[in-house]
N, C-alpha and C positions, 0 to 999 in steps of 0.2 A: 053411867048407864050406856049413853050413847059411844062412848070409848070402847065398852066392853063389847058392843054389837059389832062395831068397825074392826075391833082385832078379830073378832070370831069370823067375819067375812073374809078379812085377809088371810087368815090361817087356812080357808076352806079353798081358796083360789088354786093353789098349786096342784091339789088334790082333784078339781075338777077338770082342769088343764091335762093331767095325767090320764084320767080315765078317758076322755075323748080320743085322745092320741094312740091310745092302746086299742081301742074299739074300731078307729078307722083303718089300722093296719090289720086287725084280723078281717075287717069286711073285705079290703082289698086284697085280690090274689094277684100274685104277680104272673101276666100273660104276654105272650108275644102276640101281637096282634098285627095281620095284615093291614096295609095301608097303601093307599093310591099316591103315585108321583105326580109330578107336575102335568105329565102327558095323559092321565088318567088311567095308567095302567097299574096294575097291583105290584106292589114292590116288598121286598123284605130286605132289612139293614140288619146285617151280621157284624158286629163288634168285636172282631176277632183279627188281630193282622195276618196271622197264617192261613185266613179263610181263603182271601184272594189268591194267594199261593197254590194252596190246594186245589181252587176251581181251575187256574191256569195250567197247572204242571201235573196234577195227579188225577183229578177228576176226568171220567170219560166226557166228551163233547156232548152237546145239546142234541146233535143230530143224532144220536144213538138211541134216543127215547122218543116214544111218541107221547102225547098230552095224555091220552087216556091211559097210557101204562104207569106216568107219573102220579095222575090222580088217583087210581086204584092204590098204589104203594104208599102214596103219602096219607091216605085215610088211615090204613094200617100204622104205619108208623107214627102218626099223629095220636091215636088212640094209644098204642105200645109207651109213648112219651109222656103222655098225660098220666097214663096209670103209674108209671115211675115216679112223676111228680108229686101226685096226689097222696102216694103211699111213703113217700119221703125216701125211696130208693135213689140212690146214687145223688144224694143232696148235693156233692163237691163238684158234679157235673152240671145235674139239671136244676137250674135256679127258677125257671117259670114254665108255666104251661103254656100250650100253644091253642090259640083261637083259631079253627080251621073249620069251614063248612063245606064239605064234599059237594054239595049243590050247587056252590058259587064257581062260577066261570073265572078262574083267574088267570089264565092265561098259560102257555107253556112254558114262558121264561121264569116265572114266580113258581111253577109246580119244579121245574127243573132245579131251580135255587134251595127250594125247600128240601127237595129230596137229598141235594147235596149238602145240606146242613146235617142230616142224619148220617150220610156217609162220612161227612169230617169228623163228627164226634167220634165215630165208629176208628177212625182212620187214627185220629189225635189222642183218643183217650182210652182205645181198646174197649169201649161199649159194645156190647154184641146186641143188635137189634133184630128181631126175627123177622122184620118187615124188609130188611135190606136183603138184595138179591146177591147170590155168593160172589158174584165178580165185584160188587160193590163195597163188601164187607172188609175191614181190616186188610188193607194192602201191605 
């Protein structure tokens, strides 16, 4: 009888582990979250080798934008991006949502880099985003 109970519990272990893992994955949404760097400034890490090229050679310089302009644009673009992510539209391009609070003071460097992420996606993949200004969309 003891062996039968032990065998029963051993048989249930793989099922209990499997159900916990699938529940965790469903609960965790993939999101890009702003983080502070060592200097205490907000930073955004983009893991795409062509993004640095885009920032240095294609994107307009930071001096062309004001922080309030970028904050307004980013609010619309993040909402549009998250809408695409939540609907599953453009799954091959948009792999995560963006956690962005327009009331937070991220600073112009962060706002610029975030805005350029949207411009980069438009440039590289041809994804049209309504929140991008005409001169930054698909060059």
